[in-house]
mmCIF file of the N, C-alpha and C atoms, coordinates in Angstrom:
data_MODEL
# 
_entry.id   MODEL 
# 
loop_
_atom_site.group_PDB 
_atom_site.id 
_atom_site.type_symbol 
_atom_site.label_atom_id 
_atom_site.label_alt_id 
_atom_site.label_comp_id 
_atom_site.label_asym_id 
_atom_site.label_entity_id 
_atom_site.label_seq_id 
_atom_site.pdbx_PDB_ins_code 
_atom_site.Cartn_x 
_atom_site.Cartn_y 
_atom_site.Cartn_z 
_atom_site.occupancy 
_atom_site.B_iso_or_equiv 
_atom_site.pdbx_formal_charge 
_atom_site.auth_seq_id 
_atom_site.auth_comp_id 
_atom_site.auth_asym_id 
_atom_site.auth_atom_id 
_atom_site.pdbx_PDB_model_num 
ATOM 1   N N  . MET A 1 1  ? 72.445  49.663 -108.240 1.00 0.00 ? 1  MET A N  1 
ATOM 2   C CA . MET A 1 1  ? 72.278  51.083 -108.006 1.00 0.00 ? 1  MET A CA 1 
ATOM 3   C C  . MET A 1 1  ? 73.637  51.704 -107.707 1.00 0.00 ? 1  MET A C  1 
ATOM 4   N N  . SER A 1 2  ? 73.958  52.756 -108.386 1.00 0.00 ? 2  SER A N  1 
ATOM 5   C CA . SER A 1 2  ? 75.225  53.459 -108.183 1.00 0.00 ? 2  SER A CA 1 
ATOM 6   C C  . SER A 1 2  ? 75.057  54.626 -107.220 1.00 0.00 ? 2  SER A C  1 
ATOM 7   N N  . ALA A 1 3  ? 76.140  54.994 -106.581 1.00 0.00 ? 3  ALA A N  1 
ATOM 8   C CA . ALA A 1 3  ? 76.107  56.120 -105.646 1.00 0.00 ? 3  ALA A CA 1 
ATOM 9   C C  . ALA A 1 3  ? 75.929  57.437 -106.395 1.00 0.00 ? 3  ALA A C  1 
ATOM 10  N N  . CYS A 1 4  ? 75.179  58.333 -105.809 1.00 0.00 ? 4  CYS A N  1 
ATOM 11  C CA . CYS A 1 4  ? 75.010  59.713 -106.281 1.00 0.00 ? 4  CYS A CA 1 
ATOM 12  C C  . CYS A 1 4  ? 74.340  59.839 -107.643 1.00 0.00 ? 4  CYS A C  1 
ATOM 13  N N  . VAL A 1 5  ? 73.555  58.874 -108.046 1.00 0.00 ? 5  VAL A N  1 
ATOM 14  C CA . VAL A 1 5  ? 72.808  58.987 -109.306 1.00 0.00 ? 5  VAL A CA 1 
ATOM 15  C C  . VAL A 1 5  ? 71.461  59.619 -108.998 1.00 0.00 ? 5  VAL A C  1 
ATOM 16  N N  . SER A 1 6  ? 71.132  60.669 -109.726 1.00 0.00 ? 6  SER A N  1 
ATOM 17  C CA . SER A 1 6  ? 69.825  61.296 -109.580 1.00 0.00 ? 6  SER A CA 1 
ATOM 18  C C  . SER A 1 6  ? 69.504  62.069 -110.847 1.00 0.00 ? 6  SER A C  1 
ATOM 19  N N  . ARG A 1 7  ? 68.292  62.571 -110.906 1.00 0.00 ? 7  ARG A N  1 
ATOM 20  C CA . ARG A 1 7  ? 67.884  63.381 -112.051 1.00 0.00 ? 7  ARG A CA 1 
ATOM 21  C C  . ARG A 1 7  ? 68.416  64.781 -111.825 1.00 0.00 ? 7  ARG A C  1 
ATOM 22  N N  . GLN A 1 8  ? 69.388  65.191 -112.630 1.00 0.00 ? 8  GLN A N  1 
ATOM 23  C CA . GLN A 1 8  ? 70.046  66.481 -112.477 1.00 0.00 ? 8  GLN A CA 1 
ATOM 24  C C  . GLN A 1 8  ? 70.585  66.940 -113.824 1.00 0.00 ? 8  GLN A C  1 
ATOM 25  N N  . TYR A 1 9  ? 70.982  68.220 -113.889 1.00 0.00 ? 9  TYR A N  1 
ATOM 26  C CA . TYR A 1 9  ? 71.520  68.761 -115.137 1.00 0.00 ? 9  TYR A CA 1 
ATOM 27  C C  . TYR A 1 9  ? 72.896  68.166 -115.395 1.00 0.00 ? 9  TYR A C  1 
ATOM 28  N N  . LEU A 1 10 ? 73.083  67.605 -116.584 1.00 0.00 ? 10 LEU A N  1 
ATOM 29  C CA . LEU A 1 10 ? 74.358  67.028 -116.994 1.00 0.00 ? 10 LEU A CA 1 
ATOM 30  C C  . LEU A 1 10 ? 74.932  67.876 -118.130 1.00 0.00 ? 10 LEU A C  1 
ATOM 31  N N  . GLY A 1 11 ? 76.008  68.576 -117.832 1.00 0.00 ? 11 GLY A N  1 
ATOM 32  C CA . GLY A 1 11 ? 76.598  69.477 -118.819 1.00 0.00 ? 11 GLY A CA 1 
ATOM 33  C C  . GLY A 1 11 ? 77.121  68.767 -120.060 1.00 0.00 ? 11 GLY A C  1 
ATOM 34  N N  . CYS A 1 12 ? 77.553  67.519 -119.915 1.00 0.00 ? 12 CYS A N  1 
ATOM 35  C CA . CYS A 1 12 ? 78.119  66.799 -121.066 1.00 0.00 ? 12 CYS A CA 1 
ATOM 36  C C  . CYS A 1 12 ? 77.079  66.512 -122.147 1.00 0.00 ? 12 CYS A C  1 
ATOM 37  N N  . ILE A 1 13 ? 75.799  66.403 -121.755 1.00 0.00 ? 13 ILE A N  1 
ATOM 38  C CA . ILE A 1 13 ? 74.747  66.188 -122.755 1.00 0.00 ? 13 ILE A CA 1 
ATOM 39  C C  . ILE A 1 13 ? 73.839  67.404 -122.901 1.00 0.00 ? 13 ILE A C  1 
ATOM 40  N N  . GLY A 1 14 ? 74.026  68.404 -122.018 1.00 0.00 ? 14 GLY A N  1 
ATOM 41  C CA . GLY A 1 14 ? 73.297  69.653 -122.128 1.00 0.00 ? 14 GLY A CA 1 
ATOM 42  C C  . GLY A 1 14 ? 71.826  69.602 -121.763 1.00 0.00 ? 14 GLY A C  1 
ATOM 43  N N  . LYS A 1 15 ? 71.448  68.651 -120.913 1.00 0.00 ? 15 LYS A N  1 
ATOM 44  C CA . LYS A 1 15 ? 70.047  68.571 -120.494 1.00 0.00 ? 15 LYS A CA 1 
ATOM 45  C C  . LYS A 1 15 ? 69.960  67.867 -119.141 1.00 0.00 ? 15 LYS A C  1 
ATOM 46  N N  . THR A 1 16 ? 68.741  67.810 -118.584 1.00 0.00 ? 16 THR A N  1 
ATOM 47  C CA . THR A 1 16 ? 68.501  67.126 -117.320 1.00 0.00 ? 16 THR A CA 1 
ATOM 48  C C  . THR A 1 16 ? 68.189  65.664 -117.593 1.00 0.00 ? 16 THR A C  1 
ATOM 49  N N  . ASP A 1 17 ? 68.901  64.779 -116.898 1.00 0.00 ? 17 ASP A N  1 
ATOM 50  C CA . ASP A 1 17 ? 68.707  63.340 -117.061 1.00 0.00 ? 17 ASP A CA 1 
ATOM 51  C C  . ASP A 1 17 ? 69.277  62.642 -115.825 1.00 0.00 ? 17 ASP A C  1 
ATOM 52  N N  . ASN A 1 18 ? 69.104  61.332 -115.718 1.00 0.00 ? 18 ASN A N  1 
ATOM 53  C CA . ASN A 1 18 ? 69.700  60.585 -114.619 1.00 0.00 ? 18 ASN A CA 1 
ATOM 54  C C  . ASN A 1 18 ? 71.194  60.403 -114.888 1.00 0.00 ? 18 ASN A C  1 
ATOM 55  N N  . GLY A 1 19 ? 72.023  60.693 -113.884 1.00 0.00 ? 19 GLY A N  1 
ATOM 56  C CA . GLY A 1 19 ? 73.453  60.515 -114.070 1.00 0.00 ? 19 GLY A CA 1 
ATOM 57  C C  . GLY A 1 19 ? 74.238  60.932 -112.845 1.00 0.00 ? 19 GLY A C  1 
ATOM 58  N N  . GLN A 1 20 ? 75.549  60.791 -112.952 1.00 0.00 ? 20 GLN A N  1 
ATOM 59  C CA . GLN A 1 20 ? 76.482  61.172 -111.899 1.00 0.00 ? 20 GLN A CA 1 
ATOM 60  C C  . GLN A 1 20 ? 77.319  62.345 -112.384 1.00 0.00 ? 20 GLN A C  1 
ATOM 61  N N  . ILE A 1 21 ? 77.731  63.190 -111.440 1.00 0.00 ? 21 ILE A N  1 
ATOM 62  C CA . ILE A 1 21 ? 78.634  64.286 -111.761 1.00 0.00 ? 21 ILE A CA 1 
ATOM 63  C C  . ILE A 1 21 ? 79.851  64.146 -110.866 1.00 0.00 ? 21 ILE A C  1 
ATOM 64  N N  . ALA A 1 22 ? 81.033  64.141 -111.470 1.00 0.00 ? 22 ALA A N  1 
ATOM 65  C CA . ALA A 1 22 ? 82.279  64.037 -110.713 1.00 0.00 ? 22 ALA A CA 1 
ATOM 66  C C  . ALA A 1 22 ? 83.143  65.258 -111.006 1.00 0.00 ? 22 ALA A C  1 
ATOM 67  N N  . VAL A 1 23 ? 83.868  65.691 -109.995 1.00 0.00 ? 23 VAL A N  1 
ATOM 68  C CA . VAL A 1 23 ? 84.822  66.787 -110.138 1.00 0.00 ? 23 VAL A CA 1 
ATOM 69  C C  . VAL A 1 23 ? 86.200  66.187 -109.911 1.00 0.00 ? 23 VAL A C  1 
ATOM 70  N N  . ALA A 1 24 ? 87.124  66.432 -110.843 1.00 0.00 ? 24 ALA A N  1 
ATOM 71  C CA . ALA A 1 24 ? 88.463  65.854 -110.748 1.00 0.00 ? 24 ALA A CA 1 
ATOM 72  C C  . ALA A 1 24 ? 89.520  66.950 -110.774 1.00 0.00 ? 24 ALA A C  1 
ATOM 73  N N  . ALA A 1 25 ? 90.606  66.700 -110.065 1.00 0.00 ? 25 ALA A N  1 
ATOM 74  C CA . ALA A 1 25 ? 91.758  67.596 -110.078 1.00 0.00 ? 25 ALA A CA 1 
ATOM 75  C C  . ALA A 1 25 ? 92.990  66.765 -110.399 1.00 0.00 ? 25 ALA A C  1 
ATOM 76  N N  . GLY A 1 26 ? 93.882  67.319 -111.191 1.00 0.00 ? 26 GLY A N  1 
ATOM 77  C CA . GLY A 1 26 ? 95.078  66.568 -111.573 1.00 0.00 ? 26 GLY A CA 1 
ATOM 78  C C  . GLY A 1 26 ? 96.248  67.488 -111.866 1.00 0.00 ? 26 GLY A C  1 
ATOM 79  N N  . LEU A 1 27 ? 97.408  66.903 -111.912 1.00 0.00 ? 27 LEU A N  1 
ATOM 80  C CA . LEU A 1 27 ? 98.633  67.623 -112.254 1.00 0.00 ? 27 LEU A CA 1 
ATOM 81  C C  . LEU A 1 27 ? 99.146  67.100 -113.587 1.00 0.00 ? 27 LEU A C  1 
ATOM 82  N N  . SER A 1 28 ? 99.633  68.013 -114.419 1.00 0.00 ? 28 SER A N  1 
ATOM 83  C CA . SER A 1 28 ? 100.176 67.573 -115.705 1.00 0.00 ? 28 SER A CA 1 
ATOM 84  C C  . SER A 1 28 ? 101.476 68.306 -116.012 1.00 0.00 ? 28 SER A C  1 
ATOM 85  N N  . GLN A 1 29 ? 102.323 67.608 -116.737 1.00 0.00 ? 29 GLN A N  1 
ATOM 86  C CA . GLN A 1 29 ? 103.579 68.190 -117.203 1.00 0.00 ? 29 GLN A CA 1 
ATOM 87  C C  . GLN A 1 29 ? 103.918 67.490 -118.508 1.00 0.00 ? 29 GLN A C  1 
ATOM 88  N N  . SER A 1 30 ? 103.994 68.261 -119.547 1.00 0.00 ? 30 SER A N  1 
ATOM 89  C CA . SER A 1 30 ? 104.265 67.765 -120.888 1.00 0.00 ? 30 SER A CA 1 
ATOM 90  C C  . SER A 1 30 ? 103.266 66.661 -121.233 1.00 0.00 ? 30 SER A C  1 
ATOM 91  N N  . GLU A 1 31 ? 103.675 65.413 -121.465 1.00 0.00 ? 31 GLU A N  1 
ATOM 92  C CA . GLU A 1 31 ? 102.704 64.373 -121.835 1.00 0.00 ? 31 GLU A CA 1 
ATOM 93  C C  . GLU A 1 31 ? 102.221 63.531 -120.657 1.00 0.00 ? 31 GLU A C  1 
ATOM 94  N N  . TYR A 1 32 ? 102.618 63.869 -119.445 1.00 0.00 ? 32 TYR A N  1 
ATOM 95  C CA . TYR A 1 32 ? 102.228 63.094 -118.264 1.00 0.00 ? 32 TYR A CA 1 
ATOM 96  C C  . TYR A 1 32 ? 101.082 63.774 -117.510 1.00 0.00 ? 32 TYR A C  1 
ATOM 97  N N  . TYR A 1 33 ? 100.191 62.948 -116.973 1.00 0.00 ? 33 TYR A N  1 
ATOM 98  C CA . TYR A 1 33 ? 99.055  63.453 -116.203 1.00 0.00 ? 33 TYR A CA 1 
ATOM 99  C C  . TYR A 1 33 ? 98.833  62.537 -115.004 1.00 0.00 ? 33 TYR A C  1 
ATOM 100 N N  . THR A 1 34 ? 98.649  63.125 -113.839 1.00 0.00 ? 34 THR A N  1 
ATOM 101 C CA . THR A 1 34 ? 98.392  62.356 -112.627 1.00 0.00 ? 34 THR A CA 1 
ATOM 102 C C  . THR A 1 34 ? 97.169  62.922 -111.915 1.00 0.00 ? 34 THR A C  1 
ATOM 103 N N  . PRO A 1 35 ? 96.104  62.122 -111.773 1.00 0.00 ? 35 PRO A N  1 
ATOM 104 C CA . PRO A 1 35 ? 94.964  62.597 -110.988 1.00 0.00 ? 35 PRO A CA 1 
ATOM 105 C C  . PRO A 1 35 ? 95.343  62.637 -109.504 1.00 0.00 ? 35 PRO A C  1 
ATOM 106 N N  . ILE A 1 36 ? 94.951  63.720 -108.814 1.00 0.00 ? 36 ILE A N  1 
ATOM 107 C CA . ILE A 1 36 ? 95.277  63.829 -107.395 1.00 0.00 ? 36 ILE A CA 1 
ATOM 108 C C  . ILE A 1 36 ? 94.043  63.755 -106.503 1.00 0.00 ? 36 ILE A C  1 
ATOM 109 N N  . ASP A 1 37 ? 92.864  64.009 -107.050 1.00 0.00 ? 37 ASP A N  1 
ATOM 110 C CA . ASP A 1 37 ? 91.646  63.922 -106.251 1.00 0.00 ? 37 ASP A CA 1 
ATOM 111 C C  . ASP A 1 37 ? 90.438  63.834 -107.172 1.00 0.00 ? 37 ASP A C  1 
ATOM 112 N N  . MET A 1 38 ? 89.418  63.105 -106.739 1.00 0.00 ? 38 MET A N  1 
ATOM 113 C CA . MET A 1 38 ? 88.171  63.022 -107.489 1.00 0.00 ? 38 MET A CA 1 
ATOM 114 C C  . MET A 1 38 ? 87.034  62.878 -106.486 1.00 0.00 ? 38 MET A C  1 
ATOM 115 N N  . ARG A 1 39 ? 85.982  63.643 -106.681 1.00 0.00 ? 39 ARG A N  1 
ATOM 116 C CA . ARG A 1 39 ? 84.823  63.614 -105.783 1.00 0.00 ? 39 ARG A CA 1 
ATOM 117 C C  . ARG A 1 39 ? 83.545  63.517 -106.596 1.00 0.00 ? 39 ARG A C  1 
ATOM 118 N N  . LEU A 1 40 ? 82.602  62.740 -106.097 1.00 0.00 ? 40 LEU A N  1 
ATOM 119 C CA . LEU A 1 40 ? 81.270  62.695 -106.698 1.00 0.00 ? 40 LEU A CA 1 
ATOM 120 C C  . LEU A 1 40 ? 80.432  63.815 -106.110 1.00 0.00 ? 40 LEU A C  1 
ATOM 121 N N  . PHE A 1 41 ? 79.684  64.500 -106.959 1.00 0.00 ? 41 PHE A N  1 
ATOM 122 C CA . PHE A 1 41 ? 78.766  65.537 -106.517 1.00 0.00 ? 41 PHE A CA 1 
ATOM 123 C C  . PHE A 1 41 ? 77.569  64.858 -105.868 1.00 0.00 ? 41 PHE A C  1 
ATOM 124 N N  . MET A 1 42 ? 77.215  65.298 -104.662 1.00 0.00 ? 42 MET A N  1 
ATOM 125 C CA . MET A 1 42 ? 76.071  64.728 -103.950 1.00 0.00 ? 42 MET A CA 1 
ATOM 126 C C  . MET A 1 42 ? 74.806  65.514 -104.305 1.00 0.00 ? 42 MET A C  1 
ATOM 127 N N  . PRO A 1 43 ? 73.808  64.865 -104.868 1.00 0.00 ? 43 PRO A N  1 
ATOM 128 C CA . PRO A 1 43 ? 72.546  65.544 -105.165 1.00 0.00 ? 43 PRO A CA 1 
ATOM 129 C C  . PRO A 1 43 ? 71.879  66.067 -103.891 1.00 0.00 ? 43 PRO A C  1 
ATOM 130 N N  . LYS A 1 44 ? 71.020  67.069 -104.038 1.00 0.00 ? 44 LYS A N  1 
ATOM 131 C CA . LYS A 1 44 ? 70.339  67.666 -102.887 1.00 0.00 ? 44 LYS A CA 1 
ATOM 132 C C  . LYS A 1 44 ? 69.488  66.652 -102.123 1.00 0.00 ? 44 LYS A C  1 
ATOM 133 N N  . GLU A 1 45 ? 68.972  65.625 -102.812 1.00 0.00 ? 45 GLU A N  1 
ATOM 134 C CA . GLU A 1 45 ? 68.100  64.650 -102.176 1.00 0.00 ? 45 GLU A CA 1 
ATOM 135 C C  . GLU A 1 45 ? 68.853  63.692 -101.261 1.00 0.00 ? 45 GLU A C  1 
ATOM 136 N N  . TRP A 1 46 ? 70.185  63.665 -101.337 1.00 0.00 ? 46 TRP A N  1 
ATOM 137 C CA . TRP A 1 46 ? 70.984  62.734 -100.549 1.00 0.00 ? 46 TRP A CA 1 
ATOM 138 C C  . TRP A 1 46 ? 71.517  63.441 -99.314  1.00 0.00 ? 46 TRP A C  1 
ATOM 139 N N  . LYS A 1 47 ? 71.650  62.711 -98.220  1.00 0.00 ? 47 LYS A N  1 
ATOM 140 C CA . LYS A 1 47 ? 72.154  63.296 -96.988  1.00 0.00 ? 47 LYS A CA 1 
ATOM 141 C C  . LYS A 1 47 ? 73.101  62.299 -96.321  1.00 0.00 ? 47 LYS A C  1 
ATOM 142 N N  . ILE A 1 48 ? 74.217  62.787 -95.775  1.00 0.00 ? 48 ILE A N  1 
ATOM 143 C CA . ILE A 1 48 ? 75.172  61.934 -95.072  1.00 0.00 ? 48 ILE A CA 1 
ATOM 144 C C  . ILE A 1 48 ? 74.961  62.100 -93.571  1.00 0.00 ? 48 ILE A C  1 
ATOM 145 N N  . ILE A 1 49 ? 74.841  60.999 -92.888  1.00 0.00 ? 49 ILE A N  1 
ATOM 146 C CA . ILE A 1 49 ? 74.708  61.009 -91.432  1.00 0.00 ? 49 ILE A CA 1 
ATOM 147 C C  . ILE A 1 49 ? 75.865  60.210 -90.847  1.00 0.00 ? 49 ILE A C  1 
ATOM 148 N N  . LYS A 1 50 ? 76.566  60.794 -89.878  1.00 0.00 ? 50 LYS A N  1 
ATOM 149 C CA . LYS A 1 50 ? 77.684  60.102 -89.237  1.00 0.00 ? 50 LYS A CA 1 
ATOM 150 C C  . LYS A 1 50 ? 77.240  59.565 -87.887  1.00 0.00 ? 50 LYS A C  1 
ATOM 151 N N  . SER A 1 51 ? 77.622  58.324 -87.602  1.00 0.00 ? 51 SER A N  1 
ATOM 152 C CA . SER A 1 51 ? 77.276  57.713 -86.324  1.00 0.00 ? 51 SER A CA 1 
ATOM 153 C C  . SER A 1 51 ? 78.317  58.083 -85.276  1.00 0.00 ? 51 SER A C  1 
ATOM 154 N N  . GLU A 1 52 ? 78.089  57.650 -84.038  1.00 0.00 ? 52 GLU A N  1 
ATOM 155 C CA . GLU A 1 52 ? 78.996  57.981 -82.938  1.00 0.00 ? 52 GLU A CA 1 
ATOM 156 C C  . GLU A 1 52 ? 80.393  57.397 -83.142  1.00 0.00 ? 52 GLU A C  1 
ATOM 157 N N  . ASP A 1 53 ? 80.496  56.252 -83.812  1.00 0.00 ? 53 ASP A N  1 
ATOM 158 C CA . ASP A 1 53 ? 81.807  55.642 -84.025  1.00 0.00 ? 53 ASP A CA 1 
ATOM 159 C C  . ASP A 1 53 ? 82.503  56.156 -85.280  1.00 0.00 ? 53 ASP A C  1 
ATOM 160 N N  . GLY A 1 54 ? 81.955  57.180 -85.924  1.00 0.00 ? 54 GLY A N  1 
ATOM 161 C CA . GLY A 1 54 ? 82.592  57.821 -87.075  1.00 0.00 ? 54 GLY A CA 1 
ATOM 162 C C  . GLY A 1 54 ? 82.224  57.249 -88.423  1.00 0.00 ? 54 GLY A C  1 
ATOM 163 N N  . MET A 1 55 ? 81.419  56.189 -88.454  1.00 0.00 ? 55 MET A N  1 
ATOM 164 C CA . MET A 1 55 ? 81.009  55.632 -89.734  1.00 0.00 ? 55 MET A CA 1 
ATOM 165 C C  . MET A 1 55 ? 79.980  56.546 -90.382  1.00 0.00 ? 55 MET A C  1 
ATOM 166 N N  . ALA A 1 56 ? 80.047  56.668 -91.694  1.00 0.00 ? 56 ALA A N  1 
ATOM 167 C CA . ALA A 1 56 ? 79.121  57.539 -92.420  1.00 0.00 ? 56 ALA A CA 1 
ATOM 168 C C  . ALA A 1 56 ? 78.090  56.692 -93.165  1.00 0.00 ? 56 ALA A C  1 
ATOM 169 N N  . PHE A 1 57 ? 76.875  57.160 -93.184  1.00 0.00 ? 57 PHE A N  1 
ATOM 170 C CA . PHE A 1 57 ? 75.793  56.505 -93.897  1.00 0.00 ? 57 PHE A CA 1 
ATOM 171 C C  . PHE A 1 57 ? 75.160  57.519 -94.842  1.00 0.00 ? 57 PHE A C  1 
ATOM 172 N N  . ILE A 1 58 ? 74.802  57.077 -96.025  1.00 0.00 ? 58 ILE A N  1 
ATOM 173 C CA . ILE A 1 58 ? 74.117  57.942 -96.979  1.00 0.00 ? 58 ILE A CA 1 
ATOM 174 C C  . ILE A 1 58 ? 72.645  57.571 -96.959  1.00 0.00 ? 58 ILE A C  1 
ATOM 175 N N  . ILE A 1 59 ? 71.819  58.569 -96.740  1.00 0.00 ? 59 ILE A N  1 
ATOM 176 C CA . ILE A 1 59 ? 70.378  58.350 -96.726  1.00 0.00 ? 59 ILE A CA 1 
ATOM 177 C C  . ILE A 1 59 ? 69.771  59.077 -97.926  1.00 0.00 ? 59 ILE A C  1 
ATOM 178 N N  . ILE A 1 60 ? 68.932  58.392 -98.653  1.00 0.00 ? 60 ILE A N  1 
ATOM 179 C CA . ILE A 1 60 ? 68.270  58.969 -99.821  1.00 0.00 ? 60 ILE A CA 1 
ATOM 180 C C  . ILE A 1 60 ? 66.883  59.435 -99.384  1.00 0.00 ? 60 ILE A C  1 
ATOM 181 N N  . TRP A 1 61 ? 66.642  60.725 -99.542  1.00 0.00 ? 61 TRP A N  1 
ATOM 182 C CA . TRP A 1 61 ? 65.318  61.276 -99.235  1.00 0.00 ? 61 TRP A CA 1 
ATOM 183 C C  . TRP A 1 61 ? 64.532  61.305 -100.534 1.00 0.00 ? 61 TRP A C  1 
ATOM 184 N N  . GLN A 1 62 ? 63.454  60.583 -100.578 1.00 0.00 ? 62 GLN A N  1 
ATOM 185 C CA . GLN A 1 62 ? 62.622  60.518 -101.775 1.00 0.00 ? 62 GLN A CA 1 
ATOM 186 C C  . GLN A 1 62 ? 61.529  61.567 -101.674 1.00 0.00 ? 62 GLN A C  1 
ATOM 187 N N  . PHE A 1 63 ? 61.465  62.459 -102.652 1.00 0.00 ? 63 PHE A N  1 
ATOM 188 C CA . PHE A 1 63 ? 60.406  63.459 -102.711 1.00 0.00 ? 63 PHE A CA 1 
ATOM 189 C C  . PHE A 1 63 ? 59.473  63.079 -103.841 1.00 0.00 ? 63 PHE A C  1 
ATOM 190 N N  . VAL A 1 64 ? 58.219  62.899 -103.519 1.00 0.00 ? 64 VAL A N  1 
ATOM 191 C CA . VAL A 1 64 ? 57.249  62.488 -104.544 1.00 0.00 ? 64 VAL A CA 1 
ATOM 192 C C  . VAL A 1 64 ? 56.449  63.695 -104.970 1.00 0.00 ? 64 VAL A C  1 
# 
């Protein structure tokens, strides 16, 4: 099971299906490209809970 996979709209295929969505930012100059940040989009069904010691847990809420 991969992180952040859910049934959501995927622009690359133009329909709703199971998949991941990532947002990337990068710097480029002439033929060089350097990624500087990448984040996975968290589906609405997922929730992050942080414990007292700062550790984060992802909880999947299943809606039937």
